[in-house]
C-alpha beads as a LAMMPS data file, in Angstrom:
LAMMPS data file: protein, C-alpha beads

436 atoms
435 bonds

1 atom types
1 bond types

-500.0 500.0 xlo xhi
-500.0 500.0 ylo yhi
-500.0 500.0 zlo zhi

Masses

1 110.0

Atoms # bond

1 1 1 415.395 -343.037 57.201
2 1 1 416.753 -345.567 59.721
3 1 1 420.180 -347.206 59.795
4 1 1 421.789 -350.344 61.243
5 1 1 425.235 -350.165 62.832
6 1 1 426.699 -353.692 62.896
7 1 1 429.839 -354.879 64.642
8 1 1 430.665 -358.049 62.736
9 1 1 432.982 -360.980 63.224
10 1 1 431.204 -362.467 66.251
11 1 1 429.840 -365.983 66.596
12 1 1 426.164 -366.270 67.473
13 1 1 424.493 -369.002 69.509
14 1 1 420.994 -370.052 70.487
15 1 1 417.634 -370.573 68.824
16 1 1 415.440 -368.379 66.685
17 1 1 411.748 -368.700 65.818
18 1 1 410.790 -367.834 62.223
19 1 1 407.973 -365.346 61.772
20 1 1 404.752 -366.090 59.908
21 1 1 405.160 -366.171 56.144
22 1 1 405.013 -362.738 54.502
23 1 1 404.037 -364.056 51.076
24 1 1 401.255 -366.179 52.540
25 1 1 399.960 -363.285 54.629
26 1 1 399.454 -361.049 51.592
27 1 1 397.199 -363.696 49.979
28 1 1 395.328 -364.817 53.102
29 1 1 394.503 -361.279 54.254
30 1 1 392.937 -360.405 50.908
31 1 1 390.747 -363.524 51.100
32 1 1 388.848 -362.096 54.109
33 1 1 387.037 -359.854 51.593
34 1 1 385.253 -362.905 50.163
35 1 1 382.863 -363.312 53.105
36 1 1 380.789 -361.125 55.451
37 1 1 381.511 -363.593 58.262
38 1 1 384.400 -363.463 60.750
39 1 1 387.774 -364.861 59.709
40 1 1 390.423 -365.385 62.413
41 1 1 394.070 -365.526 61.339
42 1 1 397.042 -366.499 63.506
43 1 1 400.824 -366.110 63.117
44 1 1 400.577 -362.866 61.119
45 1 1 404.049 -361.263 60.898
46 1 1 404.400 -357.733 62.293
47 1 1 406.156 -356.246 59.256
48 1 1 405.672 -353.101 57.180
49 1 1 404.182 -354.730 54.051
50 1 1 401.631 -356.762 56.019
51 1 1 400.705 -353.842 58.276
52 1 1 400.142 -351.673 55.180
53 1 1 397.729 -354.257 53.815
54 1 1 395.873 -354.502 57.142
55 1 1 395.552 -350.688 57.125
56 1 1 394.240 -350.811 53.538
57 1 1 391.603 -353.400 54.524
58 1 1 390.571 -351.235 57.466
59 1 1 390.057 -348.234 55.165
60 1 1 387.929 -350.500 52.961
61 1 1 385.624 -350.938 55.939
62 1 1 386.830 -354.327 57.217
63 1 1 386.386 -354.583 60.992
64 1 1 389.709 -355.691 62.427
65 1 1 390.481 -356.675 66.025
66 1 1 393.828 -357.776 67.419
67 1 1 393.194 -360.690 69.806
68 1 1 396.801 -361.587 70.611
69 1 1 400.354 -361.443 69.326
70 1 1 400.069 -362.090 65.585
71 1 1 396.360 -363.010 65.853
72 1 1 393.523 -360.926 64.399
73 1 1 389.845 -361.239 63.515
74 1 1 388.517 -359.760 60.260
75 1 1 384.861 -359.097 59.386
76 1 1 384.119 -357.669 55.929
77 1 1 380.351 -357.214 56.331
78 1 1 380.302 -353.496 55.477
79 1 1 382.876 -352.979 52.723
80 1 1 383.176 -349.372 51.556
81 1 1 383.528 -349.695 47.773
82 1 1 383.571 -345.894 47.352
83 1 1 387.045 -345.860 48.921
84 1 1 388.350 -347.627 45.779
85 1 1 387.657 -344.502 43.707
86 1 1 389.128 -342.025 46.183
87 1 1 392.442 -340.163 45.767
88 1 1 393.491 -341.665 49.112
89 1 1 393.176 -345.212 47.759
90 1 1 395.195 -344.333 44.669
91 1 1 398.017 -343.277 46.995
92 1 1 397.649 -346.110 49.534
93 1 1 397.320 -348.904 46.970
94 1 1 400.416 -348.087 44.951
95 1 1 402.700 -348.353 47.984
96 1 1 402.340 -352.131 48.259
97 1 1 402.596 -354.772 45.548
98 1 1 400.411 -357.194 47.513
99 1 1 397.479 -354.807 47.136
100 1 1 396.869 -356.277 43.660
101 1 1 395.308 -359.321 45.370
102 1 1 392.313 -357.393 46.684
103 1 1 391.023 -357.178 43.093
104 1 1 390.002 -360.846 42.710
105 1 1 387.924 -361.045 45.916
106 1 1 386.256 -357.665 45.315
107 1 1 385.439 -358.560 41.707
108 1 1 383.942 -361.894 42.768
109 1 1 381.830 -360.541 45.617
110 1 1 380.954 -357.004 44.520
111 1 1 381.305 -357.105 40.744
112 1 1 384.191 -354.670 40.485
113 1 1 387.760 -354.198 41.605
114 1 1 390.233 -351.363 41.097
115 1 1 393.895 -350.893 41.868
116 1 1 396.608 -348.314 41.094
117 1 1 399.821 -349.673 39.616
118 1 1 401.351 -351.297 42.720
119 1 1 404.866 -350.745 44.043
120 1 1 407.178 -353.191 45.825
121 1 1 410.805 -354.175 45.309
122 1 1 412.676 -352.671 42.373
123 1 1 413.936 -356.033 41.133
124 1 1 412.916 -355.822 37.489
125 1 1 409.714 -356.094 35.488
126 1 1 406.843 -357.708 37.376
127 1 1 403.926 -357.593 34.978
128 1 1 400.282 -357.929 35.947
129 1 1 399.005 -359.457 32.700
130 1 1 398.398 -362.906 34.235
131 1 1 396.031 -361.438 36.834
132 1 1 393.905 -359.440 34.411
133 1 1 393.886 -362.010 31.603
134 1 1 392.500 -364.458 34.178
135 1 1 389.727 -362.034 35.162
136 1 1 388.901 -361.416 31.494
137 1 1 388.656 -365.193 30.948
138 1 1 386.091 -365.264 33.754
139 1 1 384.009 -362.656 31.916
140 1 1 385.213 -359.374 33.418
141 1 1 385.639 -356.181 31.407
142 1 1 389.064 -354.590 31.774
143 1 1 389.976 -350.919 31.639
144 1 1 393.191 -349.024 32.230
145 1 1 393.659 -345.292 32.741
146 1 1 397.142 -344.506 31.437
147 1 1 397.191 -341.005 32.914
148 1 1 397.148 -342.141 36.537
149 1 1 398.095 -345.825 35.989
150 1 1 394.766 -347.065 37.366
151 1 1 393.463 -350.564 36.575
152 1 1 389.853 -351.713 36.804
153 1 1 387.777 -354.849 36.173
154 1 1 383.981 -355.140 36.308
155 1 1 381.441 -357.944 35.842
156 1 1 377.811 -358.578 36.769
157 1 1 378.590 -362.244 37.498
158 1 1 381.785 -364.112 36.723
159 1 1 381.485 -367.361 34.774
160 1 1 383.817 -370.349 35.093
161 1 1 386.265 -371.000 32.261
162 1 1 389.281 -373.074 31.244
163 1 1 392.525 -371.141 31.183
164 1 1 396.191 -371.913 30.582
165 1 1 398.299 -369.344 32.424
166 1 1 401.217 -367.895 30.457
167 1 1 403.348 -368.073 33.620
168 1 1 402.965 -369.890 36.930
169 1 1 402.523 -366.615 38.792
170 1 1 401.898 -367.116 42.515
171 1 1 399.995 -363.882 43.084
172 1 1 398.287 -364.232 39.697
173 1 1 397.072 -367.748 40.544
174 1 1 395.930 -366.610 44.007
175 1 1 393.991 -363.686 42.551
176 1 1 392.264 -365.807 39.900
177 1 1 391.405 -368.541 42.439
178 1 1 389.827 -365.970 44.769
179 1 1 387.750 -364.641 41.880
180 1 1 386.746 -368.089 40.620
181 1 1 385.452 -369.480 43.937
182 1 1 382.310 -367.326 43.629
183 1 1 381.979 -367.600 39.831
184 1 1 379.116 -369.454 38.167
185 1 1 380.181 -372.902 36.929
186 1 1 383.571 -374.603 36.878
187 1 1 386.965 -372.979 36.399
188 1 1 390.077 -374.937 35.439
189 1 1 393.466 -373.256 35.875
190 1 1 396.358 -375.041 34.151
191 1 1 399.993 -374.044 34.790
192 1 1 398.830 -372.783 38.178
193 1 1 401.401 -371.970 40.839
194 1 1 401.477 -374.733 43.448
195 1 1 403.826 -373.471 46.187
196 1 1 402.913 -374.079 49.859
197 1 1 401.485 -370.613 50.502
198 1 1 399.041 -370.998 47.622
199 1 1 398.119 -374.435 48.964
200 1 1 397.426 -372.758 52.306
201 1 1 395.106 -370.264 50.598
202 1 1 393.190 -373.047 48.814
203 1 1 392.830 -375.087 52.010
204 1 1 391.530 -372.001 53.840
205 1 1 389.020 -371.249 51.058
206 1 1 387.811 -374.865 51.132
207 1 1 387.202 -374.572 54.874
208 1 1 385.154 -371.444 54.079
209 1 1 382.974 -373.476 51.721
210 1 1 384.821 -373.275 48.393
211 1 1 385.193 -376.353 46.192
212 1 1 388.796 -376.423 44.979
213 1 1 390.445 -379.681 43.879
214 1 1 393.974 -380.383 42.634
215 1 1 395.541 -378.421 45.500
216 1 1 399.334 -378.850 45.350
217 1 1 399.343 -379.587 41.614
218 1 1 399.637 -377.263 38.624
219 1 1 396.027 -377.867 37.602
220 1 1 393.315 -376.460 39.852
221 1 1 389.636 -377.163 39.365
222 1 1 387.205 -374.793 41.067
223 1 1 383.465 -375.322 41.262
224 1 1 381.875 -371.966 41.976
225 1 1 379.670 -371.527 45.049
226 1 1 377.169 -368.835 45.962
227 1 1 378.841 -367.670 49.180
228 1 1 381.645 -368.373 51.652
229 1 1 381.656 -368.444 55.456
230 1 1 384.150 -367.664 58.182
231 1 1 387.058 -369.818 59.366
232 1 1 390.198 -369.984 61.506
233 1 1 393.604 -370.112 59.829
234 1 1 397.215 -370.363 61.029
235 1 1 399.957 -369.292 58.667
236 1 1 403.115 -371.274 57.925
237 1 1 406.553 -370.102 59.072
238 1 1 408.370 -367.948 56.536
239 1 1 410.620 -370.170 54.414
240 1 1 412.632 -367.165 53.203
241 1 1 413.438 -366.207 56.766
242 1 1 414.391 -369.821 57.519
243 1 1 416.810 -369.763 54.585
244 1 1 418.192 -366.429 55.784
245 1 1 418.976 -367.873 59.224
246 1 1 420.707 -370.889 57.632
247 1 1 422.913 -368.471 55.710
248 1 1 423.562 -366.403 58.822
249 1 1 424.696 -369.480 60.782
250 1 1 427.088 -370.565 58.033
251 1 1 428.633 -367.136 57.434
252 1 1 429.228 -366.445 61.141
253 1 1 430.312 -370.061 61.955
254 1 1 427.531 -370.128 64.532
255 1 1 425.614 -372.969 66.176
256 1 1 421.943 -372.169 65.674
257 1 1 418.600 -373.924 66.028
258 1 1 415.737 -372.676 63.870
259 1 1 412.487 -373.623 65.601
260 1 1 409.277 -375.042 64.136
261 1 1 410.162 -374.745 60.443
262 1 1 407.414 -377.025 59.006
263 1 1 409.944 -379.278 57.259
264 1 1 407.456 -380.762 54.803
265 1 1 406.834 -377.309 53.295
266 1 1 410.492 -376.386 52.719
267 1 1 410.856 -378.224 49.391
268 1 1 414.386 -378.011 47.970
269 1 1 415.648 -375.406 50.417
270 1 1 417.556 -377.769 52.779
271 1 1 419.093 -379.708 49.869
272 1 1 420.310 -376.567 48.074
273 1 1 422.081 -375.349 51.214
274 1 1 423.585 -378.820 51.711
275 1 1 425.002 -378.608 48.166
276 1 1 426.764 -375.444 49.321
277 1 1 428.436 -377.565 52.022
278 1 1 426.281 -376.510 54.979
279 1 1 425.412 -379.178 57.552
280 1 1 421.673 -379.148 58.240
281 1 1 420.195 -381.598 60.733
282 1 1 416.521 -382.305 61.275
283 1 1 415.436 -382.480 64.911
284 1 1 411.680 -382.956 64.899
285 1 1 410.321 -379.804 63.281
286 1 1 413.517 -377.848 64.062
287 1 1 416.627 -377.256 61.964
288 1 1 419.925 -377.604 63.824
289 1 1 423.064 -376.086 62.268
290 1 1 426.370 -376.833 64.020
291 1 1 429.187 -374.286 64.052
292 1 1 431.116 -374.685 60.791
293 1 1 434.546 -374.208 62.337
294 1 1 436.300 -375.731 59.315
295 1 1 434.160 -373.835 56.828
296 1 1 432.021 -375.450 54.142
297 1 1 432.722 -376.755 50.640
298 1 1 430.516 -376.343 47.563
299 1 1 429.735 -379.593 45.790
300 1 1 430.397 -380.043 42.076
301 1 1 428.232 -381.956 39.653
302 1 1 429.027 -385.650 39.059
303 1 1 431.115 -384.808 35.982
304 1 1 433.115 -382.231 37.963
305 1 1 431.493 -379.141 36.427
306 1 1 430.675 -376.065 38.503
307 1 1 427.485 -376.133 40.572
308 1 1 424.665 -373.890 39.301
309 1 1 421.946 -372.674 41.669
310 1 1 418.976 -371.330 39.727
311 1 1 415.467 -370.260 40.651
312 1 1 412.280 -371.763 39.258
313 1 1 408.570 -371.883 40.105
314 1 1 407.714 -374.284 42.952
315 1 1 408.806 -377.006 43.512
316 1 1 411.937 -375.347 42.151
317 1 1 414.184 -373.179 44.338
318 1 1 412.641 -369.858 45.344
319 1 1 414.160 -366.722 43.762
320 1 1 413.899 -364.924 47.116
321 1 1 416.811 -366.975 48.494
322 1 1 419.286 -366.573 45.640
323 1 1 420.779 -363.435 47.196
324 1 1 421.370 -365.427 50.413
325 1 1 423.038 -368.227 48.400
326 1 1 425.263 -365.652 46.720
327 1 1 426.456 -364.224 50.044
328 1 1 427.072 -367.676 51.556
329 1 1 429.212 -368.621 48.553
330 1 1 431.592 -365.709 49.135
331 1 1 433.180 -367.628 52.048
332 1 1 432.820 -371.202 50.772
333 1 1 435.501 -373.498 49.409
334 1 1 434.908 -373.672 45.688
335 1 1 432.789 -371.749 43.202
336 1 1 429.160 -371.551 42.153
337 1 1 427.159 -369.979 39.338
338 1 1 424.042 -368.199 40.614
339 1 1 421.400 -367.891 37.888
340 1 1 418.519 -365.536 38.682
341 1 1 416.087 -366.321 35.869
342 1 1 412.928 -364.609 37.038
343 1 1 414.023 -361.013 37.787
344 1 1 416.669 -359.074 35.900
345 1 1 417.669 -356.518 38.550
346 1 1 418.051 -358.668 41.628
347 1 1 421.796 -359.290 41.322
348 1 1 422.780 -355.643 41.049
349 1 1 423.590 -355.467 44.773
350 1 1 426.747 -357.570 44.219
351 1 1 428.821 -354.418 43.725
352 1 1 428.459 -353.836 47.471
353 1 1 429.783 -357.328 48.212
354 1 1 432.672 -356.748 45.801
355 1 1 433.474 -353.560 47.749
356 1 1 433.644 -355.774 50.859
357 1 1 436.240 -357.980 49.157
358 1 1 434.066 -360.741 47.683
359 1 1 435.203 -362.444 44.481
360 1 1 432.151 -362.159 42.246
361 1 1 431.917 -361.887 38.468
362 1 1 428.592 -360.411 37.353
363 1 1 428.223 -362.125 33.985
364 1 1 424.995 -360.336 32.993
365 1 1 421.833 -359.100 34.761
366 1 1 420.804 -362.695 35.451
367 1 1 424.036 -364.563 36.295
368 1 1 426.913 -364.182 38.731
369 1 1 429.877 -366.467 39.403
370 1 1 431.163 -366.516 42.976
371 1 1 434.615 -367.791 43.965
372 1 1 434.700 -368.429 47.697
373 1 1 437.400 -367.197 50.121
374 1 1 437.162 -370.290 52.389
375 1 1 437.340 -367.798 55.324
376 1 1 441.045 -367.200 54.539
377 1 1 440.134 -363.596 53.864
378 1 1 437.190 -362.112 55.741
379 1 1 434.854 -359.591 54.164
380 1 1 435.636 -355.963 55.012
381 1 1 433.250 -353.768 56.960
382 1 1 431.762 -350.930 54.910
383 1 1 428.819 -348.544 54.485
384 1 1 425.931 -349.739 52.325
385 1 1 422.338 -348.934 51.365
386 1 1 419.671 -351.650 51.248
387 1 1 418.099 -351.777 47.747
388 1 1 415.288 -354.270 48.490
389 1 1 414.139 -356.734 51.172
390 1 1 416.195 -359.799 50.225
391 1 1 419.348 -357.977 49.146
392 1 1 419.127 -355.948 52.365
393 1 1 419.154 -359.073 54.534
394 1 1 421.990 -360.534 52.461
395 1 1 424.057 -357.410 53.095
396 1 1 423.170 -357.642 56.790
397 1 1 424.460 -361.238 56.899
398 1 1 427.637 -360.137 55.109
399 1 1 428.097 -357.310 57.645
400 1 1 427.629 -359.693 60.607
401 1 1 430.408 -361.902 59.209
402 1 1 432.788 -359.031 58.399
403 1 1 435.288 -357.822 60.992
404 1 1 434.769 -354.223 61.988
405 1 1 431.812 -351.860 62.015
406 1 1 429.452 -351.710 59.023
407 1 1 426.573 -349.324 58.359
408 1 1 423.430 -350.189 56.390
409 1 1 421.104 -347.347 55.408
410 1 1 417.503 -347.564 54.168
411 1 1 416.723 -350.468 56.497
412 1 1 413.004 -349.792 56.049
413 1 1 413.425 -352.141 53.088
414 1 1 414.476 -354.917 55.495
415 1 1 411.648 -354.047 57.899
416 1 1 409.179 -354.612 55.060
417 1 1 409.849 -358.344 55.264
418 1 1 411.518 -359.159 58.609
419 1 1 409.877 -358.700 61.995
420 1 1 411.971 -356.896 64.659
421 1 1 415.086 -358.340 63.065
422 1 1 417.564 -356.377 65.187
423 1 1 415.922 -357.425 68.482
424 1 1 415.829 -361.077 67.474
425 1 1 419.449 -361.049 66.300
426 1 1 420.621 -359.404 69.519
427 1 1 418.918 -362.229 71.435
428 1 1 421.353 -364.727 69.844
429 1 1 424.428 -362.546 70.353
430 1 1 424.579 -360.196 67.364
431 1 1 425.973 -356.722 67.944
432 1 1 423.506 -354.606 65.976
433 1 1 422.099 -351.172 66.752
434 1 1 419.211 -349.343 65.096
435 1 1 419.709 -345.600 64.627
436 1 1 416.748 -343.449 63.551

Bonds

1 1 1 2
2 1 2 3
3 1 3 4
4 1 4 5
5 1 5 6
6 1 6 7
7 1 7 8
8 1 8 9
9 1 9 10
10 1 10 11
11 1 11 12
12 1 12 13
13 1 13 14
14 1 14 15
15 1 15 16
16 1 16 17
17 1 17 18
18 1 18 19
19 1 19 20
20 1 20 21
21 1 21 22
22 1 22 23
23 1 23 24
24 1 24 25
25 1 25 26
26 1 26 27
27 1 27 28
28 1 28 29
29 1 29 30
30 1 30 31
31 1 31 32
32 1 32 33
33 1 33 34
34 1 34 35
35 1 35 36
36 1 36 37
37 1 37 38
38 1 38 39
39 1 39 40
40 1 40 41
41 1 41 42
42 1 42 43
43 1 43 44
44 1 44 45
45 1 45 46
46 1 46 47
47 1 47 48
48 1 48 49
49 1 49 50
50 1 50 51
51 1 51 52
52 1 52 53
53 1 53 54
54 1 54 55
55 1 55 56
56 1 56 57
57 1 57 58
58 1 58 59
59 1 59 60
60 1 60 61
61 1 61 62
62 1 62 63
63 1 63 64
64 1 64 65
65 1 65 66
66 1 66 67
67 1 67 68
68 1 68 69
69 1 69 70
70 1 70 71
71 1 71 72
72 1 72 73
73 1 73 74
74 1 74 75
75 1 75 76
76 1 76 77
77 1 77 78
78 1 78 79
79 1 79 80
80 1 80 81
81 1 81 82
82 1 82 83
83 1 83 84
84 1 84 85
85 1 85 86
86 1 86 87
87 1 87 88
88 1 88 89
89 1 89 90
90 1 90 91
91 1 91 92
92 1 92 93
93 1 93 94
94 1 94 95
95 1 95 96
96 1 96 97
97 1 97 98
98 1 98 99
99 1 99 100
100 1 100 101
101 1 101 102
102 1 102 103
103 1 103 104
104 1 104 105
105 1 105 106
106 1 106 107
107 1 107 108
108 1 108 109
109 1 109 110
110 1 110 111
111 1 111 112
112 1 112 113
113 1 113 114
114 1 114 115
115 1 115 116
116 1 116 117
117 1 117 118
118 1 118 119
119 1 119 120
120 1 120 121
121 1 121 122
122 1 122 123
123 1 123 124
124 1 124 125
125 1 125 126
126 1 126 127
127 1 127 128
128 1 128 129
129 1 129 130
130 1 130 131
131 1 131 132
132 1 132 133
133 1 133 134
134 1 134 135
135 1 135 136
136 1 136 137
137 1 137 138
138 1 138 139
139 1 139 140
140 1 140 141
141 1 141 142
142 1 142 143
143 1 143 144
144 1 144 145
145 1 145 146
146 1 146 147
147 1 147 148
148 1 148 149
149 1 149 150
150 1 150 151
151 1 151 152
152 1 152 153
153 1 153 154
154 1 154 155
155 1 155 156
156 1 156 157
157 1 157 158
158 1 158 159
159 1 159 160
160 1 160 161
161 1 161 162
162 1 162 163
163 1 163 164
164 1 164 165
165 1 165 166
166 1 166 167
167 1 167 168
168 1 168 169
169 1 169 170
170 1 170 171
171 1 171 172
172 1 172 173
173 1 173 174
174 1 174 175
175 1 175 176
176 1 176 177
177 1 177 178
178 1 178 179
179 1 179 180
180 1 180 181
181 1 181 182
182 1 182 183
183 1 183 184
184 1 184 185
185 1 185 186
186 1 186 187
187 1 187 188
188 1 188 189
189 1 189 190
190 1 190 191
191 1 191 192
192 1 192 193
193 1 193 194
194 1 194 195
195 1 195 196
196 1 196 197
197 1 197 198
198 1 198 199
199 1 199 200
200 1 200 201
201 1 201 202
202 1 202 203
203 1 203 204
204 1 204 205
205 1 205 206
206 1 206 207
207 1 207 208
208 1 208 209
209 1 209 210
210 1 210 211
211 1 211 212
212 1 212 213
213 1 213 214
214 1 214 215
215 1 215 216
216 1 216 217
217 1 217 218
218 1 218 219
219 1 219 220
220 1 220 221
221 1 221 222
222 1 222 223
223 1 223 224
224 1 224 225
225 1 225 226
226 1 226 227
227 1 227 228
228 1 228 229
229 1 229 230
230 1 230 231
231 1 231 232
232 1 232 233
233 1 233 234
234 1 234 235
235 1 235 236
236 1 236 237
237 1 237 238
238 1 238 239
239 1 239 240
240 1 240 241
241 1 241 242
242 1 242 243
243 1 243 244
244 1 244 245
245 1 245 246
246 1 246 247
247 1 247 248
248 1 248 249
249 1 249 250
250 1 250 251
251 1 251 252
252 1 252 253
253 1 253 254
254 1 254 255
255 1 255 256
256 1 256 257
257 1 257 258
258 1 258 259
259 1 259 260
260 1 260 261
261 1 261 262
262 1 262 263
263 1 263 264
264 1 264 265
265 1 265 266
266 1 266 267
267 1 267 268
268 1 268 269
269 1 269 270
270 1 270 271
271 1 271 272
272 1 272 273
273 1 273 274
274 1 274 275
275 1 275 276
276 1 276 277
277 1 277 278
278 1 278 279
279 1 279 280
280 1 280 281
281 1 281 282
282 1 282 283
283 1 283 284
284 1 284 285
285 1 285 286
286 1 286 287
287 1 287 288
288 1 288 289
289 1 289 290
290 1 290 291
291 1 291 292
292 1 292 293
293 1 293 294
294 1 294 295
295 1 295 296
296 1 296 297
297 1 297 298
298 1 298 299
299 1 299 300
300 1 300 301
301 1 301 302
302 1 302 303
303 1 303 304
304 1 304 305
305 1 305 306
306 1 306 307
307 1 307 308
308 1 308 309
309 1 309 310
310 1 310 311
311 1 311 312
312 1 312 313
313 1 313 314
314 1 314 315
315 1 315 316
316 1 316 317
317 1 317 318
318 1 318 319
319 1 319 320
320 1 320 321
321 1 321 322
322 1 322 323
323 1 323 324
324 1 324 325
325 1 325 326
326 1 326 327
327 1 327 328
328 1 328 329
329 1 329 330
330 1 330 331
331 1 331 332
332 1 332 333
333 1 333 334
334 1 334 335
335 1 335 336
336 1 336 337
337 1 337 338
338 1 338 339
339 1 339 340
340 1 340 341
341 1 341 342
342 1 342 343
343 1 343 344
344 1 344 345
345 1 345 346
346 1 346 347
347 1 347 348
348 1 348 349
349 1 349 350
350 1 350 351
351 1 351 352
352 1 352 353
353 1 353 354
354 1 354 355
355 1 355 356
356 1 356 357
357 1 357 358
358 1 358 359
359 1 359 360
360 1 360 361
361 1 361 362
362 1 362 363
363 1 363 364
364 1 364 365
365 1 365 366
366 1 366 367
367 1 367 368
368 1 368 369
369 1 369 370
370 1 370 371
371 1 371 372
372 1 372 373
373 1 373 374
374 1 374 375
375 1 375 376
376 1 376 377
377 1 377 378
378 1 378 379
379 1 379 380
380 1 380 381
381 1 381 382
382 1 382 383
383 1 383 384
384 1 384 385
385 1 385 386
386 1 386 387
387 1 387 388
388 1 388 389
389 1 389 390
390 1 390 391
391 1 391 392
392 1 392 393
393 1 393 394
394 1 394 395
395 1 395 396
396 1 396 397
397 1 397 398
398 1 398 399
399 1 399 400
400 1 400 401
401 1 401 402
402 1 402 403
403 1 403 404
404 1 404 405
405 1 405 406
406 1 406 407
407 1 407 408
408 1 408 409
409 1 409 410
410 1 410 411
411 1 411 412
412 1 412 413
413 1 413 414
414 1 414 415
415 1 415 416
416 1 416 417
417 1 417 418
418 1 418 419
419 1 419 420
420 1 420 421
421 1 421 422
422 1 422 423
423 1 423 424
424 1 424 425
425 1 425 426
426 1 426 427
427 1 427 428
428 1 428 429
429 1 429 430
430 1 430 431
431 1 431 432
432 1 432 433
433 1 433 434
434 1 434 435
435 1 435 436
């Protein structure tokens, strides 16, 4: 287990380049299974979760070559389907939640797909019903072995269907789309997720020969084709990392430039941070954040009531940034209610912030009220353990703002989603050391 030692209370300065998007990578990498031809992907983040998926694809028989920093070629012309029934796969597959998205492509191309109950962040219930109900709608037979928590779907040939998803699940929509592109006939998916990473997947599939319309809306129409070809694809920058760096700049009163953020794909993110009082300037495709020497003030609603920041499916505010919002609010002028609707265990890290001196009332598993210090009282350095990716980064930001030396254990959780985070933070002046 590795640990970060952080000396906080220092201003940072400079520019930082966001990594490729983790959540896009998990979808795009699974899509290479849909074709025997070469697919080239650029801007792949070098993080634990993505590297686990690349390793899983390699064990499935995909030929993978690294051609540059963050750039790989994938050729799935000799997929080893026997690996799916091996004890090794049952162990490998359950260590990564993104592994669920290999099922749709394998089902579409080879007539069967299996997966052990996947892992991931312990942030509450994250059911898989949407995925499998979609496959069943396309004509697949579903089976589940309760003894070893092993899921399977099989079909001779999938057939297009109309379906109304019970939730706008991003990974569920991605999985069903990847299955439907090779199905016979037309598939219509209503209440589909429409966030930018899913749009990226659909655009990539269309370049491979798929016929998907309605991209960017909550109704997708997919005309099945017989086969797909190869393509080149470049992934978007990670919007969650961009939001993390905005929070870091505000909490440490630092002047930072976040490079090449793809502004048009950020949705509500800049506006939500502006409501928290943070100055965000657009300079081309960069975000410039001046040093907030006088702090920042949370806006109220027009009638004077307390601001609520809540998550929602795209184009709503992403749940992955609510923990960052919560940390930022601890030093703001004013108060905010953070409402985490989608996951019931994601706010449980606030006890660590309270130990650091933050004024937070955890109302219930989904809601927390934060009363800001306005930098009149800095957070106290302490020893913490990272519970998941996003909470881990939030605690890291809190530690960088706190005076004194803080320790964060279990930083493998942070490494799952952030590429070489300590090196990149040191490059802009952070005093952070990794201890193995």
